[in-house]
VEXVO-717957 format. One line per 2 residues: their letters; for each residue z, y, x of N, C-alpha, C. Coordinates in pm, whole numbers, plus 50000, padded with zeros to 5 digits. Example, Ala and Ser with C-alpha at 12.3 -4.5 7.8 and 13.67 -1.06 7.14 Angstrom:
as) 50780/49431/51319/50780/49550/51230/50780/49670/51320 ~ 50708/49775/51285/50714/49894/51367/50787/50003/51290
This chain:
mi) 92060/17813/80081/91977/17917/80029/91836/17864/80014 ~ 91771/17909/79911/91634/17867/79884/91545/17990/79877
va) 91436/17988/79950/91332/18090/79937/91225/18026/79849 ~ 91217/18069/79724/91123/18013/79628/90995/18096/79628
ia) 90882/18028/79649/90755/18098/79660/90661/18046/79552 ~ 90608/18140/79473/90514/18106/79366/90398/18205/79370
pa) 90278/18162/79332/90161/18250/79342/90168/18374/79254 ~ 90250/18372/79149/90253/18482/79054/90327/18606/79105
gp) 90400/18597/79214/90475/18713/79259/90534/18693/79397 ~ 90626/18781/79432/90686/18773/79565/90786/18659/79578
aa) 90824/18631/79699/90926/18530/79724/91057/18574/79660 ~ 91135/18477/79616/91265/18505/79556/91372/18423/79627
la) 91489/18480/79640/91601/18408/79701/91685/18344/79591 ~ 91715/18216/79606/91799/18144/79511/91915/18083/79587
eq) 92024/18060/79519/92144/18001/79578/92183/18076/79707 ~ 92191/18208/79697/92215/18293/79813/92348/18270/79880
dd) 92445/18212/79811/92576/18189/79870/92591/18049/79928 ~ 92485/17971/79924/92490/17834/79977/92431/17835/80118
fk) 92518/17829/80218/92474/17837/80357/92474/17701/80426 ~ 92470/17595/80349/92466/17461/80408/92326/17428/80458
gl) 92228/17504/80418/92091/17481/80462/91999/17589/80409 ~ 91880/17593/80461/91779/17688/80417/91655/17608/80384
kv) 91600/17634/80267/91484/17560/80221/91382/17657/80164 ~ 91255/17633/80192/91145/17709/80134/91075/17617/80036
tl) 91058/17661/79912/90984/17581/79815/90854/17654/79784 ~ 90744/17579/79791/90611/17635/79764/90550/17567/79643
tr) 90490/17646/79555/90413/17588/79447/90275/17556/79502 ~ 90203/17474/79430/90070/17431/79475/89980/17552/79501
gd) 89914/17551/79614/89817/17655/79646/89875/17781/79707 ~ 90005/17787/79730/90061/17908/79789/90103/17881/79933
tv) 90127/17989/80006/90166/17978/80146/90286/18069/80174 ~ 90362/18034/80275/90474/18118/80318/90424/18255/80359
er) 90315/18258/80434/90261/18385/80484/90227/18482/80372 ~ 90161/18433/80265/90125/18520/80153/90249/18573/80083
al) 90343/18487/80060/90463/18528/79988/90542/18632/80066 ~ 90550/18617/80196/90629/18711/80274/90562/18848/80288
tt) 90435/18859/80258/90370/18990/80260/90399/19068/80132 ~ 90455/19002/80030/90482/19069/79902/90630/19091/79876
rs) 90711/19081/79978/90856/19094/79958/90895/19240/79932 ~ 91014/19258/79875/91064/19391/79840/91174/19432/79938
ae) 91215/19557/79930/91325/19606/80015/91454/19532/79984 ~ 91477/19502/79856/91598/19429/79817/91596/19288/79877
wd) 91480/19224/79874/91466/19090/79929/91492/19095/80080 ~ 91434/19192/80148/91455/19205/80293/91603/19220/80326
aa) 91675/19301/80248/91817/19324/80274/91897/19196/80252 ~ 91868/19123/80144/91940/18998/80116/91909/18893/80223
fa) 91785/18885/80266/91748/18788/80368/91812/18822/80502 ~ 91815/18949/80538/91880/18991/80663/92029/18958/80661
am) 92094/18976/80547/92236/18943/80535/92256/18792/80551 ~ 92167/18713/80492/92176/18569/80506/92158/18528/80651
la) 92062/18586/80722/92039/18551/80862/92162/18581/80947 ~ 92225/18694/80921/92345/18730/80997/92456/18628/80976
kv) 92468/18575/80854/92573/18477/80825/92545/18340/80885 ~ 92418/18300/80896/92387/18166/80944/92359/18159/81094
ap) 92340/18272/81159/92311/18272/81304/92417/18199/81386 ~ 92547/18216/81358/92647/18145/81437/92639/17992/81426
yg) 92570/17943/81324/92560/17798/81303/92428/17740/81354 ~ 92347/17824/81419/92223/17776/81478/92101/17777/81388
wy) 92114/17829/81267/91999/17832/81176/91904/17947/81207 ~ 91954/18049/81275/91871/18165/81309/91894/18201/81454
dp) 91785/18223/81528/91791/18266/81667/91735/18408/81675 ~ 91822/18510/81681/91773/18647/81681/91691/18681/81806
al) 91720/18617/81918/91645/18646/82041/91498/18606/82026 ~ 91473/18497/81955/91336/18450/81934/91281/18485/81796
ar) 91367/18544/81712/91331/18577/81573/91276/18454/81502 ~ 91351/18342/81513/91311/18215/81450/91420/18166/81356
vk) 91376/18114/81243/91465/18059/81142/91431/17911/81124 ~ 91534/17827/81119/91513/17686/81088/91520/17670/80937
ah) 91422/17603/80881/91421/17581/80736/91340/17457/80703 ~ 91374/17394/80593/91294/17285/80539/91190/17345/80446
ve) 91072/17288/80441/90968/17335/80348/90935/17222/80253 ~ 90944/17252/80123/90907/17157/80019/90786/17211/79946
ra) 90682/17131/79940/90560/17170/79869/90551/17092/79737 ~ 90508/17161/79632/90489/17095/79503/90377/16993/79515
a) 90389/16885/79443/90287/16779/79447/90163/16818/79371
């Protein structure tokens, strides 16, 4: 799954059925924190469903509310 973050709008989920890894992609000048403040109810629901599916594999720790993800920043 990819959380794609761009300055023009909210974060978007891509490749939602790919649970082999979680990656955040940032365009130049944007931050994870800014993008997550602009998310929608639909995005929250899709992300929560993804977390439930990956928790058994160690990608999400609900007790600590932590997600493991790679972050890629645009050059």
